LOVEX-568403 format. One record per residue (C-alpha): residue number from 1; residue in three letters; x, z, y. Coordinates in steps of 0.2 Angstrom, whole numbers, plus 2048, in hexadecimal, padded with zeros to 3 digits. Layout:
<rs>
   k   r  xx  zz  yy
 NUM ala   X   Z   Y
...
</rs>
This chain:
<rs>
   k   r  xx  zz  yy
   1 met 7D6 596 3B7
   2 glu 7D9 5A3 3C1
   3 gln 7E4 597 3CF
   4 ala 7D2 58B 3CB
   5 gly 7C8 59A 3CF
   6 glu 7D1 5A0 3DF
   7 ala 7D0 590 3E6
   8 leu 7BD 58D 3E2
   9 gly 7BA 5A1 3EA
  10 thr 7C1 599 3F8
  11 gln 7B8 58C 3F8
  12 glu 7C6 57E 3F8
  13 ile 7BF 576 3EB
  14 ser 7AE 576 3E4
  15 glu 7B0 576 3D2
  16 phe 7B8 574 3C7
  17 ile 7BA 572 3B1
  18 ile 7C2 57A 3A4
  19 ile 7C4 570 391
  20 pro 7CA 57F 387
  21 ser 7D7 57C 378
  22 asp 7CB 57B 36C
  23 tyr 7C1 56D 370
  24 ile 7C3 562 364
  25 ser 7BA 56D 35A
  26 thr 7AC 573 364
  27 gly 7A9 565 372
  28 ile 7A5 574 380
  29 ile 7AD 570 392
  30 lys 7AC 57D 39B
  31 arg 7A5 57A 3B1
  32 tyr 7A4 587 3BF
  33 thr 79C 584 3D0
  34 leu 798 58C 3DE
  35 lys 787 582 3DE
  36 lys 77A 589 3D5
  37 glu 771 57B 3CC
  38 ala 766 57A 3BD
  39 gln 771 56C 3B4
  40 thr 77D 561 3B8
  41 his 77A 556 3C5
  42 pro 77B 544 3B8
  43 ala 787 53D 3BF
  44 thr 798 54B 3BC
  45 glu 790 549 3AA
  46 val 794 537 3AE
  47 tyr 7A5 53B 3B2
  48 ile 7A9 546 3A8
  49 lys 7A5 53D 398
  50 ser 7AF 52E 3A0
  51 phe 7BF 53A 3A2
  52 leu 7BF 541 38D
  53 thr 7B9 52F 388
  54 ala 7CA 529 391
  55 ser 7D4 538 38C
  56 leu 7CC 538 379
  57 leu 7CF 528 377
  58 ile 7E1 522 380
  59 glu 7EF 522 373
  60 lys 7E3 51D 367
  61 val 7DC 50C 370
  62 pro 7E6 501 37E
  63 pro 7E0 502 38F
  64 asp 7D5 4F3 390
  65 ile 7C9 4FB 385
  66 ile 7C7 50B 389
  67 thr 7C1 501 39B
  68 leu 7B3 4F9 391
  69 ile 7AF 509 385
  70 val 7AE 513 396
  71 ser 7A5 507 3A1
  72 pro 79E 4FA 393
  73 leu 790 4F2 3A0
  74 asn 795 4E7 3AD
  75 leu 784 4DD 3AD
  76 glu 780 4CE 3B8
  77 val 770 4C9 3BA
  78 ser 76A 4B5 3BD
  79 arg 758 4B2 3C0
  80 ile 751 49E 3B5
  81 thr 746 497 3C1
  82 glu 733 48E 3BB
  83 gln 73D 47E 3B7
  84 gly 747 487 3AC
  85 glu 756 489 3B9
  86 ile 763 495 3BC
  87 ala 761 497 3CD
  88 ile 76D 49A 3D8
  89 glu 76C 4A8 3E5
  90 lys 77A 4AD 3F0
  91 ser 77A 4BE 3F9
  92 asn 76C 4C8 3F0
  93 val 772 4D5 3FB
  94 gly 771 4CC 40C
  95 asn 761 4C3 407
  96 val 759 4D6 407
  97 ile 760 4DC 415
  98 ile 756 4CE 41F
  99 pro 748 4D2 41A
 100 ala 748 4E6 41D
 101 ile 74E 4E2 430
 102 phe 740 4D7 432
 103 ser 732 4E5 428
 104 leu 739 4F2 433
 105 leu 738 4E7 444
 106 leu 725 4E1 43C
 107 ser 721 4F4 43A
 108 leu 725 4FA 44C
 109 ala 71E 4E8 453
 110 leu 70E 4F1 44C
 111 met 70F 501 451
 112 phe 711 4FC 462
 113 gly 705 4F0 464
 114 ala 6F8 4FB 45C
 115 thr 6FC 50A 469
 116 ser 6FE 4FD 479
 117 leu 6EC 4F6 475
 118 ile 6E6 50A 474
 119 ser 6EF 50F 481
 120 gly 6E8 500 48B
 121 leu 6D5 504 484
 122 gly 6D8 518 48A
 123 glu 6DD 515 49B
 124 glu 6D2 506 49E
 125 lys 6C4 515 49B
 126 glu 6CB 525 4A2
 127 ser 6CB 51A 4B2
 128 arg 6BB 511 4AF
 129 leu 6C2 4FF 4B3
 130 ile 6B8 4FB 4A1
 131 glu 6A9 4FE 4A9
 132 val 6AE 4EE 4B5
 133 leu 6B4 4E7 4AA
 134 phe 6A3 4E8 49F
 135 ser 69B 4E0 4B1
 136 ser 6A5 4D1 4AF
 137 val 6A5 4CC 49A
 138 ser 69D 4D2 48A
 139 ile 6A6 4DD 47D
 140 arg 6AA 4D1 472
 141 gln 6B0 4C7 47D
 142 leu 6BD 4D5 486
 143 leu 6C2 4DA 474
 144 ile 6C7 4CB 46E
 145 gly 6D1 4C7 47D
 146 lys 6DB 4D7 47C
 147 ile 6E0 4D1 468
 148 leu 6E4 4BF 46C
 149 ala 6EC 4C4 47F
 150 leu 6F9 4D2 473
 151 gly 6FA 4C9 465
 152 ile 701 4B9 46E
 153 ala 710 4C4 475
 154 gly 713 4CC 466
 155 leu 713 4BC 45B
 156 leu 71D 4B5 468
 157 gln 727 4C3 467
 158 val 72A 4C1 452
 159 leu 72C 4AC 453
 160 val 73C 4B0 45E
 161 trp 742 4BC 453
 162 leu 741 4B1 442
 163 ile 748 4A1 44E
 164 ser 757 4AA 452
 165 ala 759 4B2 441
 166 pro 765 4A1 43C
 167 leu 76C 4A2 448
 168 ile 771 4B7 44A
 169 leu 778 4B2 436
 170 lys 783 4A5 43E
 171 leu 78B 4AD 44C
 172 ala 78B 4C0 441
 173 ser 794 4B7 431
 174 ser 7A6 4B5 43A
 175 ser 7A3 4C9 43A
 176 phe 7A1 4CA 428
 177 asp 7AF 4BE 421
 178 gly 79E 4B1 41C
 179 phe 792 4BE 414
 180 met 785 4BC 422
 181 ser 785 4AA 420
 182 ser 780 4A9 40E
 183 ile 76E 4B2 411
 184 gln 764 4A6 411
 185 leu 751 4A8 418
 186 pro 744 49F 40B
 187 val 738 495 415
 188 asn 727 49F 40E
 189 phe 732 4AE 415
 190 leu 72F 4A8 427
 191 ile 71D 4A1 424
 192 leu 717 4B1 41D
 193 gly 720 4BE 42A
 194 ile 716 4B3 436
 195 ile 705 4B3 42D
 196 tyr 709 4C7 42A
 197 phe 70E 4CA 43A
 198 val 6FD 4BF 444
 199 leu 6F0 4C9 436
 200 gly 6FB 4DB 434
 201 tyr 6F8 4DA 448
 202 met 6E6 4D6 44A
 203 leu 6E1 4E4 43B
 204 phe 6EA 4F2 445
 205 ala 6E4 4EB 453
 206 val 6D0 4ED 44E
 207 leu 6D3 4FD 448
 208 ser 6DB 501 459
 209 ile 6CA 4FB 460
 210 gly 6C2 50A 458
 211 ile 6CF 515 45A
 212 gly 6D0 510 46D
 213 ala 6BC 511 46F
 214 ile 6BA 521 465
 215 ser 6CA 52A 470
 216 ser 6C3 534 47F
 217 ser 6D3 531 483
 218 ala 6E5 526 484
 219 arg 6EF 534 47C
 220 glu 6E3 539 46D
 221 gly 6DF 526 469
 222 ser 6F4 525 466
 223 gln 6F3 534 45E
 224 leu 6E4 52E 453
 225 ser 6EE 51D 450
 226 met 6FB 524 448
 227 phe 6F3 529 436
 228 tyr 6F2 516 433
 229 val 701 511 43F
 230 met 70D 51C 433
 231 phe 706 514 424
 232 gly 70D 503 428
 233 phe 71E 50D 425
 234 val 71C 510 418
 235 pro 724 501 40B
 236 leu 735 506 417
 237 trp 734 517 411
 238 phe 734 512 3FD
 239 ser 73D 501 3FF
 240 ser 74E 509 3F5
 241 leu 741 50B 3E5
 242 leu 739 4FA 3EA
 243 met 749 4F3 3E8
 244 ala 74C 4FB 3D7
 245 phe 739 4F5 3D3
 246 pro 735 4E6 3DD
 247 asn 727 4E4 3CD
 248 ser 71D 4F3 3CE
 249 ser 70C 4F5 3CF
 250 ile 70C 500 3DE
 251 trp 717 4F4 3E6
 252 val 709 4E8 3E2
 253 phe 6F9 4F4 3EA
 254 met 704 4F5 3FA
 255 ser 707 4E4 3FB
 256 ile 6F3 4E1 3F9
 257 phe 6EF 4F1 403
 258 pro 6E7 4E8 416
 259 ile 6F4 4F7 41E
 260 thr 705 4F7 414
 261 ala 703 4E5 40F
 262 pro 70D 4DB 41E
 263 val 71E 4E7 41E
 264 gln 71C 4EA 40A
 265 thr 71B 4D5 408
 266 met 727 4D2 413
 267 leu 736 4E1 40A
 268 arg 72D 4D8 3F8
 269 leu 734 4C6 3FB
 270 gly 746 4CD 3FF
 271 val 746 4D6 3ED
 272 ser 73B 4CA 3E4
 273 asp 730 4BC 3E2
 274 ile 71D 4C0 3E7
 275 pro 70F 4B6 3D9
 276 ala 704 4AA 3E2
 277 trp 6F5 4B3 3DF
 278 gln 6FC 4C4 3E7
 279 ile 701 4BC 3F6
 280 leu 6F0 4B5 3F8
 281 thr 6E6 4C4 3F3
 282 ser 6F0 4CF 3FD
 283 ile 6EB 4C0 40E
 284 gly 6D9 4C0 409
 285 val 6D5 4D2 40A
 286 met 6DF 4D3 417
 287 val 6D3 4C5 420
 288 ile 6C3 4D1 41B
 289 ser 6C6 4E0 421
 290 ile 6CC 4DB 430
 291 thr 6BF 4CF 431
 292 leu 6B4 4E2 42C
 293 gly 6BF 4EA 436
 294 leu 6BA 4E2 447
 295 ile 6A8 4E0 443
 296 leu 6A8 4F4 444
 297 ser 6B3 4F6 450
 298 ile 6A9 4EC 45D
 299 lys 698 4F7 458
 300 ile 6A4 507 459
 301 phe 6AA 501 46A
 302 arg 699 4FC 470
 303 met 691 50E 46E
 304 his 6A0 519 473
 305 met 6AA 510 47F
 306 leu 6A1 514 48C
 307 met 6A0 528 487
 308 his 6AC 536 491
 309 gly 6B6 546 48C
 310 lys 6AA 544 47A
 311 arg 6B5 53C 468
 312 pro 6A6 538 45B
 313 gly 6A9 542 44A
 314 ile 6A7 53A 43A
 315 ala 693 53D 438
 316 glu 68F 53A 448
 317 leu 698 527 447
 318 arg 691 524 435
 319 leu 680 527 43D
 320 asn 682 51C 44D
 321 leu 68B 50C 441
 322 lys 67C 50F 434
 323 asn 670 510 444
 324 ala 677 501 44E
</rs>
């Protein structure tokens, strides 16, 4: 006890446990630690219980039985298909890693696309170049052209990622003892990856158009865009919870909510199957949001793009949209 206390005082150890001689009759264990804790961490309690259980049984029960008593559960889960057969799935961990990486790249692509569009509009507004463009094309043509130009460039980038993924996995398998080669990317993941990128980019683009129109400068527009751009990263922040509870109602909501839908759906595809109605609903909501957002953004753009040095307030925006 004294030696342990001295070691604890000099911080050679962080804690120690005393098993009193009357433990069998009292069941009391004394734990001493340097940390200030409201209660013992559950993991520490598990270790102590496992040690005590093994010590109490060691002279009465065979070692293999003690192992089962201390750790009685080693659960293997198999998925049953709609045809009633056991699905053969390899490298579940790997099948989660690839969608997670793709979701991260998708978030970054949407963020850079949105900020690039806002910066371009802000610079054209500050240099009065936008006024020259208005003399050659209509507002609708200008905005749709900007969306399509950056959208096509981003789509080509995503296609490169998707097409190169099998090749990268094949090359990487030699370095990970075949682990990477067992990863299987489902066809619906590739198709939905393209669909959600296109929809996600168009949604972020129409939001960026509205923000770019009311911003007095490119810098101000980039700052305002962070309010919705950061929402695209929310699914990544809670990805560990997603793996533990893949079918929670909050994930279903985030798969349908337009701003988080692209990244959230890609993450869920790597963890579990998503019902067709959720995917169709998600895509439908995004299409409606893009359509309404484009209409409103064009109106805002038409009313405020030529304004310099002043950003309209919410009340002014509401009044102008009502009278438009």
